[in-house]
FIPA-771054 format. One record per residue: x, y, z of N, C-alpha, C, O in turn; residue in one letter. Coordinates in steps of 0.1 Angstrom, whole numbers, plus 5000, padded with zeros to 4 digits. Layout:
<nodes>
XYZXYZXYZXYZa...
</nodes>
This chain:
<nodes>
500849885000500050005000500950125000501850135008m500650224992501350344991501250425004500150425010a502250495008502150575020501350695018501350765007q500450735028499650845027500350975028501350985036s499951075020500551205021499851295031500251405034n498751245037498051325047498451275061498151165065f499151365067499551335081498951445090499151565088i498151395100497451485109497851475123497151525132d498951405126499351385140500851365140501351265133y501651445147503051425148503451455163502751535170v504551395167505051415181506451465179507251395173k506751575185508151635183508651675197507951695207i510051675198510751725209511051865207511851895198c510451955214510652105212511652155222511352155234s512852205218513852255227514252395224514852425213r513852485232514252625230515652655234516252575241s516152775230517552805233517752855247516852915253g518952825253519352885266519653035264520153075254h519453105274519753245274521253265277521853185284g521853365270523253385272523553445286522753515292g524753425291525153475304525553625303526053665293a525253695314525653835315527153845317527753745322g527753955313529153965315529554035328528854135332s530653995334531054055346532354135344533254145352a532354205332533554275328533654415335532654475339h534954455338535254585344536054665333536954615327l535654785332536254875321537754895324538054945335h538554865314539954895315540454945301540154875291r541255055301541955095289543155175293543455185305d543955225284545255295287545055415295545955465302k543855475295543555595303542855565316542755655324r542255445316541555405328542055275334541855175328t542655285346543155165352542155095360542154965360a541255165366540255095374538855155371538255225379m538355125359537055165355535955085362536154985369g534755125360533555065367533054945359533654905348g532054875363531554755356530854805343530054895343p531154725332530454765320530054635312529954625300d529854525320529354405314527954405309527054455315g527854365296526554365290525654245293526154145299g524454255289523454145292523554035281524054055270d523253915286523253795276521953805267520953865271g522053745256520953745246519953635250520253535255g518653665246517653565248517853445240518353455228r517453325245517553205237516453205227515353265229g516653125216515653125205514353055210514352955217g513253105205511853045207511652935197512252935186h510752845200510152755190508752815188507952825197i508452855175507252925172506452845161506952795152i505152845164504152795154503652905145503253015151l503652895132503052995123502052935114502352835107r500852995113499752945104500152965090500553075086g499852865081500152875067498952815060498752695060n498152905053496952855047497252775034496352705029s498452765030498852685018499152545022499252455013q499252515035499452375039498152315044497252375048l498052185042496852105046497251975053496351895056w498551955056498951835063500251865071500851965068t500551785080501751795088502851705083503851675090l502751665070503751575064505151625065506051545068l505351755064506751805064507351795078508551815079h506551765088507151755101507151605106507651585117l506751515097506651375101507951315106508051245116q509051355100510351295103511251395110512451365112y510751505114511551605122511151585136510351665142r511851495143511451465157512051565167511451575178k513151625164513751715173513851855167514451875156h513251955173513252095169514052175179513552185191v515152225175516052295185516352435180516852455169i516152525189516452665186517852705191518452635199a518452815186519752855190519852905204518852965209e520952895210521152955223521553105221522053145211n521253185231521653325231523053335234523653255240g523653445229525153475231525353545244524553615249q526553525249526953585262527053735260527453785249n526853815271527153955270528653985269529453905272g528954105265530354145264530654275271529854335277g531954325269532354445275531654565269531054555258p531854685275531254805270529754795268529154855258s529154735277527654715278527154645265525954675261h527954565259527454495247526554385250526854295258s525354385245524354275247524654165237524854185225t524554045242524753925234523653915224522553955226g523953845213522953835202521853735207522153635214a520653755203519553665205519753535197520253535186q519353425203519353295196518353305185517253365186g518553235173517653235162516453155166516553035170k515253205163514053135166513853025155514353045144d513252915159512852815149511352815147510552795156d510952855135509552875131509052755124509552715113v507952695129507352575123506052625116505152665122l506052605103504852635095503852525096504252405094e502652555100501652445102500352485095500052605093v499452395091498252425085497252485096497452475108p496252555090495252615099494452495105494152405098l494152505118493452405125494352315133493952215138g495652355134496652275142496552305156496552425160t496452205165496452215179497652155185498152055180i498252225195499452165202499052125216498352195223a499452005220499251955233500551905239501451855232r500651915253501751855260501651705259500651645263n502751635254502651495251502551415264501951305264a503051465275503051385288501751405295501251305301e501251525296500051555304498751565295497651555301t498851575282497751595274497151735274496151765268g497751825282497251965284497352045271498252035263e496252115268496152195256497052315258497152375268f497852345247498852445248498452565239498352685244m498052545227497652655218497052595205497052475203c496452675197495952635184496152745174496152865177e496252705161496552805150495252795141494952695136i494652915140493452925132493453025120492553025112t494553105120494553215110495953205102496953175108e495853245090497053255082498053365087497553475089d499253325089500253425095500253435110501153505115g499353375116499253375131500453305137500853205132q501153375146502353315153502053305168501553395174e502453185173502353155187503653095192504153005186i504153145203505353085209505052955215504252955225i505552845210505252715215506052685227505552645238l507452705226508352685237509252805238510052825229t509052895248509853015249511352985252511652895260p512153075246513653065249513953125263513153195269g515053085269515453135282515953275281516453325271g515653355292516053495292517553505294518153425300r518053605288519553635290519853685304518953755310g520953655309521353705322521753855322522253905311g521653925333522054065334523554075336524153995344l524154175330525554195332525754265345524854315351g527054275349527354325362527154475363527054535374n526954545352526554685352525254715360525054825366a524354615360523054635367523254625382522354665389h524354575386524454545401525354645408525654635420f525754755401526554855407525654935417524554975414k526254965428525555045438526555125446527755105445s526055225454526955305462527855225471528955265474p527455115476528255035485528954915478529754845484t528654905465529354795457529654855443528954835434n530754935443531155005431531654915419531554945408q532154795423532754705412532254565414533054475417t531054545412530554405413531254315403531354355391p531654205408532454115399531653985396532153875393r530354005395529453885392528353935383528054055382y527753845376526653875367525753745367526053645372a524553765361523553655361523953555350524353595339q523753435353523753335342522553345334521553395338p522553295322521353295314520353185319520753085325g519153215316518053115320518052995310518253015298e517952885315517852765307516652765297515652815301d516852715285515752695277514852575282515252505291g513752555275512852445279512852335269513052355257r512752215274512652095265511352015268511151985280e510551995259509251925261508851845249509151895237e508151735251507551665240506151715237505351735246w505951755225504651815221504051735210504651685201v502651725211501851665200501251775192500551855198i501451765179500751855170499651775163499951675157l498451825164497251755159496451845150496151955153e496151795138495451875128493951845128493651725127l493151945130491651925128491252015116491452135117k490751955106490452025094489452135096488452115103l489652245090488752365090487952355078488452385067l486652325079485752315067484352365072484052355083a483552415062482252455065481352335067480452335075d481452235058480552115058481351995059482351965051v481051905069481651775070480751665065479551665069g481251575057480351465052480551345061481551295064l479351305066479351195076478551075070477451095065v479150955070478350845065479150715066480350725069g478550605063479250475063480050475050479850545041f480950375049481750355037480750325025479650265027p481050375014480250355001478950435002477950394995n478850535010477650615010477650724999476550784996a478750734992478750834980479350964984479251064976g480150974995480651104999481751154990481751264985k482651064986483751104977483151144963483651234957s482151064959481551094946480951234946481051314936t480251264956479551394957480651504957480551604950l481751494965482751594965483451614952483751724948l483551504944484151514931483251584921483751644911s481951574923480951644914480851794917480651874908v480851824930480551964934481752054935481652174937v482951994935484152074936485252014926484951924919s486452074927487552034918488351924925489351884919a487951884937488751784944488551644936487551624930a489651564936489651444929489951324939491051264937k489051294948489351184957489251054950488651034939p489950954955489950824950488550764952488050774963k487950704942486650644943486650504938487150474927i486050414946485950274941484850214949484350264959a484350094944483150034950483549924961483249814959n484349974971484649884982484749964995485050094994y484649905006484649985019486050055021487050005016a485950165027487150245031487950285019489250275019f487350315008488050374997488850495001489950514998t488150585009488750705014489550675027488950635037t490850685026491750655037492250785044492850785054l491950895038492351025043491351135039490751125029e491151235048490151335045490551415032491751435029p489551455025489751535013488951665014487751665019n489551775010488851905011488551954996489351934987l487352014995487052074982486252204984485452214993g486552294975485852424975484652414966484852394954v483452434971482252424963481752554959481452644967v481652574945481252704940479752714942478952624940a479252834946477852864948477452984940478253034932y476253024941475653134933476453264936476953284947r476453354926477053484927478453484933478853564941d479253394927480653374930480953344945482153364950y480053304952480253264966480653114966480553044956r481153074978481652934979481752894993481652975002s481852764995482052705009482952585007483152524997f483552545019484552435019483852305024483152305034v484052195017483452065021484551965023485551965016m484351895034485351795038484751655037483751625043a485451565030485051425029485751345039487051325038d485051305050485751235061485651085059484551035055i486651005061486650865059485450805066485050845077p484850695060483650635065483650585079484650535084g482550615086482450575100481750435100480850405092i482150345109481350225111480850225126481350295134i479950135128479450125142480650075151481349985148e480850155162481950125171483150215168484150195174g483050305158484150395155484650475167485850495169a483750515175484050595187484850515197485450575206s484750385196485550295205486850245199487550165204e487150305187488450265180488350165169489350125164g487150125165486950035154487050105141486650215140k487550025131487650085117488550205117489550215124g488250295108489150415106488450535112489150645114l487250525117486450645121487050715132487150845132g487650655143488050725155489150815151489250935156l490150775142491250865139490750995132491451095134r489650985125489251105118488051175123487651275118f487451115134486251185140486651325145485751415145l487851345149488251475154488151585143487951705146r488251545130488151645120486651705119486451815115h485751625123484351665122484051775132483151855131i484951785143484751885154484852025148484152115154e485652045138485852185133484852225122484952335117r484052135117483052165107481952245112481452225123n481452345104480352435109479052355109478252375118s478852265099477652185099478052045094479052025088m477051955095477351815091476251775081475051795082l476751715070475851655060475951505061476951435057l474851445066474851295067474451245054473551295047f475151135050474851075037474650925038475450855044m473450875034473050735035472550695021471750765015i473050585016472550535003471150485004470650425014s470350504993468950464992468850314992467750264995c469950234990469850094990470050035004470149915006d470150125014470250085028469050005032467950045029s469149895040467949825044467149905055465949875056p467749995062467050075072467750205073468750225081d467350305066467950445066467850505080468850565085i466750495086466550555099467550495110468050565118a467750365109468650295118470050335115470850355125e470450345103471850395099472050535105473150555110e471050615103471250755108471350755123472250825128y470650675130470650665144472050615149472650665158k472650515142473950465145475050575143475950595152i474950655132475950755130475850865140476850905145l474650905144474451005154475050955168475651035175v474750825171475250775183476750775184477350795194n477450745173478850745172479450885175480450895182e478850985169479251115171479051155186479951225192l477951125191477551165205478551095215478951155224e478850965212479750895221481150955220481850965231t481551005208482951065207482951205213483851235221y481951285210481851415216480451465215479951505204n479751475226478351515226478051655220476951675215p479051745220478951875214478651875199478151965193e479051765193478851745178477351755175477051795163l476551715184475151715181474551855181473351865177l475251955185474752085185474952155171474352255169d475652085162475852135149474652115141473852025143k474452205131473252195122473552065113474652035109k472452005109472551875101471551875089470551935090r472051815079471151785067471351635064472551585065i470351565060470451425056470251415041469151455035l471251365034471151335019471051185017471851115021a469951145010469751015006470450994992469951054982i471450924991472250924978471850804969471050714973t472350814957472150714946470650704943470150594940k469850814944468450804943468050794928466850784925s468950794919468650764905468250614903467750584893d468550534913468150394912466750364916466250244915m465950464921464650434926463650534918464050634913i462350494917461450574910460750664920460950654932d459850754916459250854924458350784935458250834946d457650674931456750614940457550554952457050564963e458650484949459450434960460050544968460150524981l460450654962460950764970459950814980460250844991e458750824975457650874984457450784996457250825007a457450654993457350555004458450565014458250555026e459650585009460850595018460750715026461250715038m460250825021460150945029459350935042459650995052r458450845041457550815053458350755064457950765076e459450685061460250615071461450695076462150655085t461650815071462850895074462750965087461650995091l463851005094463851085106463151215103463351275093p462351255113461551375111462251505117461751615114k463351485124464051595130465151655122465951725128d465251625109466351675101465951695087465251615081i466351815081465951835067466551725058467751695060p465751685049466251565040466051595026465151665022t466951545017466951565003467451434996468451375001v466751394986467251274978468051334967467651414959f469251274965470251324955470851214947470751094951i471351244936472151154928473351234922473151324914s474551194926475751264921475951224906476451304899s475551104902475751064888474851144879475351184868m473651174882472651244873472451384877471751464870t473151434888473051574893471651604899471351714901q470851494902469551514907469651584921470251544930k468951704922468851784934470151834940470151864951n471251834932472451884937472452034940472952074950i471752104931471552244933470752274945471052364953t469652194947468852204959469652174972469452244982q470552074971471352044983472252164986472452204998l472852224976473752334978472952454984473552524993k471752474980470952584985470652555000470752645008d470352435004470052395017471352415026471252465037m472452375021473752395028474052545031474352585042i473852625020474152765021473252835031473652915039w471952795031470952845040471352815055471252895064s471752685057472152645070473352715075473452745087a474352735066475552805070475352945074476153005082l474353005068474153155070472853185078472453295078n472353085085471153115094471553115108470653135117s
</nodes>
């Protein structure tokens, strides 16, 4: 099997730079035999910084970079010379990246905007030179502060896709086909379970040059919230979607039961997911006639807007986009 180019989870060792030591220098030159303290401050150690980059959509570039190390600050010098700051190490990450402490699981920060910068691991402060410690009773202090140590910690970077609409359904529900029809995305499509092994994003064009972003999430199976199948790994991407489009094939033996299972998996994983707006699309409806469609409507859940669609024949695709746009803007 070919290696996936979509990486949404990496663990790195983040080590910021040590601060430079302050100088304990005393001024001496040919005209001054016993000058006062003129030791400069040490430079700050380099930070490890996360920066949002809207052109990235995966953490692949960080997959094999296990150790991220910033430069140490330089020591202070004579004549009040401040040591140079250590060079920061800036990690470009996709929007929707969350950082957590790998040992405690504690949330550290998240990147949601292009160009946004957050210090992940701050560098150590530079030490003060002896010039700061001169006083009337201590005219020639011969000591200075050492630099503050940098920090070293293991950090988990986790990507949660930012999309307006998340597609939720069992394998072979037609999610990838719909995305390929309404956007320029070209997900792999085949007639077997778990065709989609990684999320796909597509920009859907709407009326008057407007658009919204749709995410095809790998198929969920019953028990996904307990770690079965592929669903658990990708359920977190659904958390960032503004609304959810449930997709169930019209050849399902029990559409209402399938919908109930999908809702239960989301609720088990994160009850807050049920607060999102929802639409139910019954797919592959080109395979049934109007009479059978009418009969099926009687058995569908009553608490969710429903539309019968066919990606192959474009049936009700425009109506679906209207429903999505209305839900996103209401």
